VEXMIDREN-538057 format. One line per field, with one value per atom (N, C-alpha, C): residue in one letter; z, x, y. Coordinates in pm, 1 decimal, always signed. Atoms other than C-alpha are relative to their C-alpha. Layout:
! VEXMIDREN-538057
type <- (A, ...)
c3 <- (Z, ...)
c1 <- (X, ...)
c2 <- (Y, ...)
***
This chain:
! VEXMIDREN-538057
type <- (X, X, X, X, X, X, X, X, X, X, X, X, X, X, X, X, X, X, X, X, X, X, X, X, X, X, X, X, X, X, X, X, X, X, X, X, X, X, X, X, X, X, X, X, X, X, X, X, X, X, X, X, X, X, X, X, X, X, X, X, X, X, X, X, X, X, X, X, X, X, X, X, X, X, X, X, X, X, X, X, X, X, X, X, X, X, X, X, X, X, X, X, X, X, X, X, X, X, X, X, X, X, X, X, X, X, X, X, X, X, X, X, X, X, X, X, X, X, X, X, X, X, X, X, X, X, X, X, X, X, X, X, X, X, X, X, X, X, X, X, X, X, X, X, X, X, X, X, X, X, X, X, X, X, X, X, X, X, X, X, X, X, X, X, X, X, X, X, X, X, X, X, X, X, X, X, X, X, X, X, X, X, X, X, X, X, X, X, X, X, X, X, X, X, X, X, X, X, X, X, X, X, X, X, X, X, X, X, X, X, X, X, X, X, X, X, X, X, X, X, X, X, X, X, X, X, X, X, X, X, X, X, X, X, X, X, X, X, X, X, X, X, X, X, X, X, X, X, X, X, X, X, X, X, X, X, X, X, X, X, X, X, X, X, X, X, X, X, X, X, X, X, X, X, X, X, X, X, X, X, X, X, X, X, X, X, X, X, X, X, X, X, X, X, X, X, X, X, X, X, X, X, X, X, X, X, X, X, X, X, X, X, X, X, X, X, X, X, X, X, X, X, X, X, X, X, X, X, X, X, X, X, X, X, X, X, X, X, X, X, X, X, X, X, X, X, X, X, X, X, X, X, X, X, X, X, X, X, X, X, X, X, X, X, X, X, X, X, X, X, X, X, X, X, X, X, X, X, X, X, X, X, X, X, X, X, X, X, X, X, X, X, X, X, X, X, X, X, X, X, X, X, X, X, X, X, X, X, X, X, X, X, X, X, X, X, X, X, X, X, X, X, X, X, X, X, X, X, X, X, X, X, X, X, X, X, X, X, X, X, X, X, X, X, X, X, X, X, X, X, X, X, X, X, X, X, X, X, X, X, X, X, X, X, X, X, X, X, X, X, X, X, X, X, X, X, X, X, X, X, X, X, X, X, X, X, X, X, X, X, X, X, X, X, X, X, X, X, X, X, X, X, X, X, X, X, X, X, X, X, X, X, X, X, X, X, X, X, X)
c3 <- (+128.1, +1761.8, -95.2, +93.0, +1535.5, -142.3, +141.9, +1163.2, -73.6, +85.9, +914.1, -117.8, +113.4, +613.1, -110.8, +101.4, +398.8, +33.3, -41.2, +590.3, +81.0, -78.3, +765.5, +145.0, -140.4, +1142.6, +28.0, -24.4, +1265.1, +96.2, -93.4, +1542.2, -43.5, +53.0, +1333.3, -73.1, +67.4, +1195.2, -111.0, +107.7, +867.1, +51.2, -44.1, +926.2, -118.9, +105.2, +708.6, +34.1, -18.1, +678.9, +130.5, -126.7, +996.7, +119.9, -107.6, +1199.3, +40.0, -31.4, +1201.1, -58.4, +49.2, +1165.0, -127.8, +129.0, +802.8, -60.4, +64.6, +637.0, -141.7, +131.4, +334.9, -97.3, +91.6, +187.8, -120.3, +118.0, -168.5, +16.6, -8.9, -216.3, -139.1, +127.1, -485.8, -21.9, +33.3, -649.0, +99.1, -102.7, -364.7, +137.9, -125.2, -99.1, +85.4, -78.4, +14.6, -2.5, -3.7, +132.7, -80.3, +75.1, -93.3, +70.4, -62.1, +7.9, -37.6, +30.7, +30.0, -128.9, +125.5, -311.3, -115.2, +106.9, -505.7, -71.5, +73.6, -773.7, +46.5, -42.8, -641.4, -78.6, +62.8, -748.5, +83.8, -73.5, -652.2, +115.4, -117.9, -304.4, -14.6, -1.2, -263.8, +109.5, -105.7, -80.3, +105.0, -109.4, +258.0, +36.9, -50.6, +397.1, -107.5, +109.6, +60.7, +14.9, -3.7, +72.2, -141.8, +129.9, -220.4, +22.2, -8.4, -295.0, -1.4, +7.4, -258.9, -143.7, +139.3, -638.3, -45.0, +33.3, -675.2, +66.4, -70.6, -415.8, -74.7, +71.6, -604.5, -132.8, +129.2, -939.4, +15.1, -19.9, -809.9, +48.2, -49.0, -620.4, -114.3, +111.9, -933.4, -94.0, +85.8, -1138.3, +61.0, -68.1, -879.6, -1.0, +6.3, -864.5, -140.4, +139.1, -1245.1, -33.8, +22.8, -1233.3, +83.9, -84.0, -990.0, +126.9, -120.7, -691.2, +109.6, -102.4, -429.7, +130.7, -121.4, -144.0, -9.7, +21.4, -291.9, -0.5, -4.7, -341.9, +144.6, -142.2, +27.4, +63.8, -54.3, +103.8, -35.4, +42.6, -94.2, +85.1, -83.1, +91.4, +145.2, -137.2, +421.5, +17.9, -7.1, +347.8, +9.3, -2.6, +278.5, +134.3, -129.4, +596.0, +109.4, -106.4, +810.4, -14.2, +20.1, +652.4, -30.0, +39.7, +555.1, +118.1, -108.1, +750.6, +80.3, -92.3, +1050.5, -52.6, +46.6, +892.6, -115.1, +111.1, +602.0, +34.5, -32.6, +786.5, -7.9, +7.3, +809.6, -145.9, +142.7, +430.3, -48.5, +49.1, +356.3, +69.3, -70.8, +623.5, -60.7, +63.7, +469.1, -137.2, +131.4, +123.4, +14.2, -25.9, +264.6, +34.8, -33.9, +410.8, -124.6, +125.0, +68.9, -77.2, +73.3, -90.5, +68.2, -72.7, +182.7, -13.3, +21.3, +145.8, -135.1, +131.9, -224.5, +3.8, -13.6, -136.6, +60.8, -65.9, +102.1, -87.6, +89.4, -144.3, -113.2, +107.2, -415.0, +52.5, -60.8, -175.7, +39.5, -36.7, -108.9, +143.2, -137.1, +244.5, -6.2, +22.2, +198.9, +115.8, -116.9, +552.5, +22.6, -23.2, +601.4, -112.9, +113.9, +250.9, +3.5, -4.1, +277.4, +116.9, -119.3, +627.8, -22.8, +24.0, +524.2, -109.2, +103.9, +209.3, +60.0, -62.8, +415.7, +100.4, -98.0, +690.1, -71.9, +77.2, +435.5, -65.1, +62.5, +253.7, +102.3, -104.6, +579.5, +43.1, -42.1, +675.0, -104.3, +106.9, +337.6, -8.6, +6.0, +332.2, +117.7, -118.7, +688.3, -11.5, +16.1, +614.6, -99.4, +103.6, +297.1, +50.0, -54.7, +476.5, +98.7, -99.5, +763.8, -60.3, +64.0, +533.8, -105.7, +106.0, +285.9, -134.9, +123.3, +5.8, -68.7, +72.5, -252.7, -102.6, +98.9, -487.5, +43.8, -42.7, -283.5, -98.4, +94.8, -522.6, -123.9, +119.6, -801.5, +19.4, -23.5, -637.9, +11.1, -1.5, -679.2, +124.7, -127.2, -317.7, -10.3, +10.8, -394.9, -84.3, +84.5, -671.0, +72.9, -76.7, -443.0, +107.3, -104.0, -163.6, -62.4, +68.5, -406.0, -49.4, +47.6, -560.7, +114.5, -112.7, -219.9, +55.9, -56.8, -91.4, -97.6, +100.6, -416.8, -3.3, +3.0, -424.0, +125.9, -124.2, -58.6, -13.5, +20.7, -151.1, -96.8, +98.5, -454.1, +64.2, -65.7, -246.5, +95.0, -95.4, +22.9, -71.9, +72.5, -225.4, -71.8, +77.2, -440.1, +89.5, -87.1, -156.9, -64.2, +74.3, -405.8, -11.5, +21.9, -466.5, -125.9, +116.9, -707.0, -71.0, +75.3, -975.7, +41.7, -51.7, -823.5, -110.1, +110.0, -1157.7, -53.5, +56.4, -1292.3, +95.0, -101.2, -968.1, +53.5, -53.1, -912.2, -26.4, +18.8, -862.6, -85.9, +64.9, -1061.2, +106.5, -108.5, -792.2, -39.5, +47.9, -1001.3, -84.0, +74.7, -1156.0, -147.1, +143.7, -1523.8, -31.8, +45.6, -1727.1, +27.0)
c1 <- (+58.2, +2335.2, +110.7, -100.4, +2544.7, -41.4, +28.1, +2572.2, +17.9, -12.7, +2511.7, +88.0, -87.9, +2739.2, -71.1, +75.2, +2460.4, -11.1, +11.4, +2490.1, -125.8, +123.1, +2155.9, +31.6, -20.2, +2142.1, -63.1, +49.3, +2100.2, -117.5, +111.5, +1859.1, -114.0, +108.2, +1650.0, -97.9, +101.2, +1325.1, -62.8, +73.8, +1158.5, -141.1, +133.9, +831.1, -81.5, +87.5, +530.1, -38.2, +35.8, +370.8, -74.1, +70.7, +171.1, +85.4, -90.7, +475.2, +4.8, -2.2, +406.1, +125.4, -118.0, +703.0, -36.6, +18.8, +723.7, +136.5, -126.4, +1012.6, -3.8, -2.4, +1098.3, +97.0, -91.7, +1349.2, -77.3, +66.8, +1267.2, -14.3, +25.0, +1135.4, +0.2, +7.9, +1157.8, -143.0, +134.3, +857.2, -59.6, +49.3, +832.5, -2.7, +10.8, +834.1, +124.4, -124.3, +1193.8, +62.8, -65.5, +1368.6, +129.9, -122.8, +1645.1, +77.9, -75.8, +1925.4, -58.8, +42.3, +1837.9, +67.3, -54.2, +1886.3, -12.0, +15.3, +1826.5, -133.4, +126.2, +1559.9, -88.9, +95.8, +1257.3, -128.9, +131.2, +900.3, -84.6, +88.3, +626.4, -64.1, +62.6, +494.1, -150.9, +145.6, +132.2, -44.9, +44.7, -42.8, -81.3, +71.4, -180.9, -124.8, +119.9, -525.7, -94.8, +87.6, -699.1, -135.3, +133.7, -1074.7, -42.4, +43.6, -1193.0, -128.8, +111.8, -1511.4, +58.7, -51.8, -1474.6, +37.9, -29.9, -1487.9, +130.8, -125.1, -1209.7, +118.2, -107.1, -1002.4, +38.7, -27.4, -1035.9, +69.8, -58.4, -957.7, +143.7, -134.5, -655.7, +96.0, -85.2, -520.0, +36.2, -29.6, -550.3, +103.5, -98.5, -360.0, +140.0, -129.3, -81.2, +53.4, -42.1, -72.5, +49.3, -39.1, -57.2, +134.3, -126.7, +238.7, +113.3, -102.7, +425.7, +27.4, -16.1, +368.7, -98.7, +94.3, +191.1, +8.8, -11.8, +330.2, -90.9, +82.9, +154.1, -149.2, +139.1, -166.5, -43.1, +30.0, -147.9, -39.7, +32.5, -153.2, -144.0, +137.9, -477.4, -98.4, +87.4, -635.6, +0.5, -7.6, -513.5, -85.3, +86.7, -684.3, -146.6, +138.7, -1009.7, -32.2, +17.7, -965.2, -19.5, +6.1, -912.9, -116.7, +105.2, -1182.2, -136.2, +126.2, -1449.2, -88.9, +92.5, -1749.4, +54.2, -48.8, -1675.4, -28.3, +38.2, -1857.0, +87.1, -85.8, -1607.0, +149.4, -142.4, -1282.2, +78.2, -71.1, -1192.9, +28.9, -23.2, -1229.5, +122.0, -109.5, -997.0, +132.3, -121.7, -749.7, +54.4, -42.6, -740.8, +60.5, -55.4, -683.7, +136.9, -131.0, -400.4, +102.2, -91.1, -247.0, +40.1, -33.9, -266.7, +105.8, -95.5, -84.0, +136.7, -126.9, +181.4, +63.7, -53.1, +216.6, +69.2, -63.5, +288.4, +127.1, -118.2, +530.2, +116.1, -105.8, +727.1, +47.2, -37.7, +719.7, +88.8, -81.6, +861.8, +135.5, -126.7, +1131.2, +86.6, -74.2, +1236.0, -19.4, +30.1, +1095.0, -101.9, +83.3, +960.5, -96.0, +82.8, +833.7, -106.6, +95.7, +673.3, -100.7, +90.1, +527.8, -108.3, +97.6, +361.2, -96.4, +84.2, +233.5, -105.7, +94.8, +75.3, -100.4, +94.8, -77.0, -108.8, +99.3, -244.8, -88.2, +78.2, -351.1, -102.8, +91.7, -502.1, -110.3, +100.5, -676.7, -105.2, +94.0, -829.8, -89.9, +78.7, -941.3, -105.7, +94.9, -1102.4, -109.6, +96.7, -1269.7, -97.8, +85.5, -1399.6, -96.7, +86.8, -1534.0, -111.5, +99.4, -1710.5, -105.1, +93.3, -1866.3, -96.3, +82.8, -1990.8, -92.2, +79.9, -2116.7, -93.3, +80.7, -2270.9, +25.9, -34.5, -2086.7, +115.8, -106.4, -1889.8, +67.9, -57.6, -1829.4, -15.8, +11.7, -1800.3, +71.7, -53.9, -1745.7, +57.7, -40.8, -1707.0, +122.0, -118.7, -1410.5, -37.0, +17.1, -1380.1, +68.7, -57.7, -1327.2, +58.0, -50.1, -1294.6, +127.1, -119.1, -1045.5, +119.6, -107.9, -839.9, +54.1, -40.5, -834.7, +82.5, -73.6, -726.3, +135.8, -125.9, -460.8, +100.7, -90.2, -314.5, +54.5, -46.1, -297.7, +92.5, -87.2, -148.4, +136.0, -126.8, +113.8, +81.8, -71.2, +201.9, +73.5, -63.8, +273.6, +117.0, -107.4, +481.0, +120.9, -108.3, +684.7, +75.8, -66.1, +754.0, +77.5, -64.9, +837.1, +126.3, -114.9, +1071.4, +105.5, -92.6, +1225.0, +60.1, -53.7, +1280.8, -103.1, +87.4, +1140.8, -83.7, +88.1, +848.2, +0.1, +16.6, +788.9, -133.4, +122.1, +538.2, -103.3, +93.1, +386.3, -57.3, +45.1, +370.3, -83.4, +74.5, +224.9, -121.7, +110.5, -33.1, -135.1, +133.9, -393.8, -87.7, +107.1, -696.3, -108.8, +95.1, -915.6, -143.1, +137.1, -1228.6, -9.4, -0.1, -1134.0, +28.4, -24.4, -1087.5, +147.9, -139.7, -771.2, +73.9)
c2 <- (+35.3, +1911.6, -41.2, +49.0, +1695.1, +25.7, -18.2, +1738.2, -131.0, +116.8, +1458.9, +37.3, -26.9, +1424.3, +76.6, -73.3, +1570.2, +148.1, -139.5, +1897.3, +25.6, -14.5, +1833.4, -34.9, +31.9, +1830.4, -135.2, +134.3, +1474.2, -3.5, +3.0, +1565.5, +92.5, -82.7, +1805.9, -91.1, +80.9, +1668.1, +81.0, -64.1, +1743.6, +29.3, -39.0, +1925.5, +46.0, -51.6, +1998.9, +144.4, -141.2, +2343.2, +26.6, -15.0, +2278.6, -40.8, +32.7, +2177.1, -146.7, +142.9, +1801.0, -63.3, +71.5, +1567.9, -74.7, +66.4, +1449.5, -24.8, +32.2, +1271.5, +54.3, -65.0, +1484.6, -66.7, +67.9, +1240.4, -51.0, +56.9, +1139.1, -151.1, +144.6, +785.3, -60.4, +69.9, +525.0, -49.4, +46.4, +358.2, -97.0, +91.0, +107.4, +64.7, -73.5, +379.1, +0.2, +0.6, +322.3, +138.6, -130.9, +639.0, -1.3, -22.0, +767.5, +110.4, -109.7, +1004.0, +136.8, -136.0, +1372.5, +43.3, -49.6, +1531.4, -98.2, +99.4, +1206.7, +23.4, -6.5, +1190.4, -113.7, +100.7, +1007.7, +14.7, -11.4, +954.3, +95.1, -89.6, +1196.8, -74.4, +58.9, +1128.2, +6.7, +3.4, +1033.8, +96.0, -90.5, +1317.8, -75.8, +65.0, +1216.8, +79.7, -65.1, +1290.1, +49.5, -41.4, +1323.7, -69.6, +57.0, +1275.1, -35.1, +49.8, +1063.2, -78.8, +93.0, +878.5, -140.1, +136.6, +502.3, -39.9, +32.1, +468.9, +65.8, -68.7, +727.4, -69.7, +70.9, +541.5, -126.6, +124.8, +213.5, +29.3, -34.4, +376.5, +48.6, -53.8, +569.2, -108.1, +108.3, +269.3, -95.4, +90.0, +53.4, +60.9, -67.1, +311.0, -10.6, +9.6, +308.8, -143.2, +140.1, -71.0, -34.2, +26.4, -86.2, +62.9, -68.7, +154.2, -59.4, +61.3, -73.3, +76.9, -81.2, +155.0, -43.6, +46.3, -57.5, +77.9, -80.6, +154.0, +122.0, -118.1, +455.5, -37.0, +47.6, +253.1, -19.7, +17.1, +166.7, +132.7, -132.2, +540.3, +40.2, -30.4, +577.9, -80.1, +83.4, +285.3, +48.4, -49.7, +427.8, +125.6, -118.0, +760.0, -42.3, +47.7, +571.1, -63.9, +66.0, +367.4, +103.8, -99.7, +676.2, +96.9, -99.5, +894.5, -59.8, +62.7, +643.2, -32.1, +37.3, +524.9, -118.2, +103.3, +304.6, -141.2, +134.1, +8.1, -51.2, +41.7, +4.1, +3.5, -16.4, +64.8, -130.0, +128.5, -304.8, -38.0, +26.1, -334.3, +77.1, -84.5, -42.5, -33.4, +40.8, -150.6, -129.7, +124.4, -498.0, +24.2, -33.9, -349.1, +65.6, -61.5, -136.4, -107.5, +108.4, -452.6, -78.8, +68.9, -621.4, +78.1, -83.9, -327.4, +1.1, +3.4, -325.6, -138.4, +134.7, -702.6, -11.1, -1.0, -654.4, +85.0, -84.8, -373.0, -78.5, +76.7, -593.9, -115.7, +109.9, -883.4, +50.2, -58.7, -656.3, +47.3, -42.4, -533.1, -120.2, +120.2, -894.6, -43.9, +39.3, -916.9, -114.3, +117.7, -1270.2, -24.7, +31.1, -1329.4, +106.5, -108.8, -988.4, +13.6, -11.1, -977.8, -105.9, +109.1, -1319.3, +16.9, -17.1, -1246.3, +109.2, -109.3, -913.8, -33.8, +42.9, -1061.6, -89.4, +89.7, -1334.5, +74.7, -76.8, -1093.1, +86.8, -83.2, -855.0, -81.5, +87.3, -1140.6, -42.1, +39.7, -1260.0, +114.4, -117.0, -909.4, +36.4, -34.4, -837.8, -106.4, +110.0, -1180.2, +6.0, -8.8, -1140.2, +117.9, -116.0, -791.2, -31.0, +28.5, -907.6, -97.9, +98.2, -1203.0, +64.9, -67.5, -988.5, +104.1, -105.3, -713.0, -56.5, +59.2, -956.2, +65.6, -71.5, -776.4, -71.0, +69.0, -972.2, +91.1, -92.3, -676.1, +145.7, -139.9, -354.7, +92.2, -98.5, -64.0, -67.3, +72.2, -316.8, -88.0, +81.8, -488.5, -147.1, +144.6, -864.5, -56.3, +42.8, -971.3, -140.8, +137.4, -1343.6, -4.1, -4.7, -1267.5, +59.1, -62.0, -1040.1, -94.2, +93.3, -1295.7, -113.3, +106.2, -1569.3, +47.8, -58.1, -1342.8, +11.4, -23.8, -1253.8, -130.6, +127.9, -1610.5, -72.3, +61.9, -1736.8, +69.3, -73.4, -1460.8, -27.0, +30.7, -1528.7, -133.2, +129.6, -1890.2, +7.6, -17.1, -1790.0, +66.7, -74.9, -1544.0, -92.1, +90.0, -1802.7, -110.6, +109.6, -2077.2, +45.9, -48.0, -1868.2, +64.6, -71.4, -1667.3, +122.9, -113.9, -1386.2, +111.7, -115.5, -1040.2, -22.6, +7.5, -1020.0, +135.0, -123.6, -760.3, +62.0, -63.0, -515.3, +21.6, -26.0, -420.7, -130.7, +128.3, -775.7, -82.3, +77.1, -910.9, +73.2, -81.3, -636.8, -65.2, +57.5, -746.2, +91.6, -76.1, -634.9, +14.1, -22.2, -479.2, -31.8, +24.2, -505.2, -126.3, +124.6, -838.6, +22.8, -10.8, -910.8, +2.2, +5.2, -888.6, +128.5)
***
């Protein structure tokens, strides 16, 4: 067992209270790991059961705060715990949030790809479900936002501001 310069064993894994492997390193607002002992932002708890309306509201608050990685965690919880018929919607929304995360981190190729993939998934789900405003969300607006941002990211080749580029899930200003 080797020791890392931080005094932590390099082959030891962080574990949660139930013994599952969990990275305990602090993270920044875009979900990037920081060194142990650094000040990070509060982690989004995993496995939280929320109503769909609560998921949308909480995700929007996180997006507005410039934390799309954390919004992705909320969408992922909804995707994993929601009814089977809605999983493609929540997975697509998680992809949109991760696409914004990568775009804000400067990963032009990955960000644009995930934004387009998420837009296609959300659009396909809405078409198949016959729902243009699930839980008050503006699907057409989200799809347009994602495709436009993907183009901007590719054209500029630069990181975007996560807060300034965040979508309005329910439309409007």
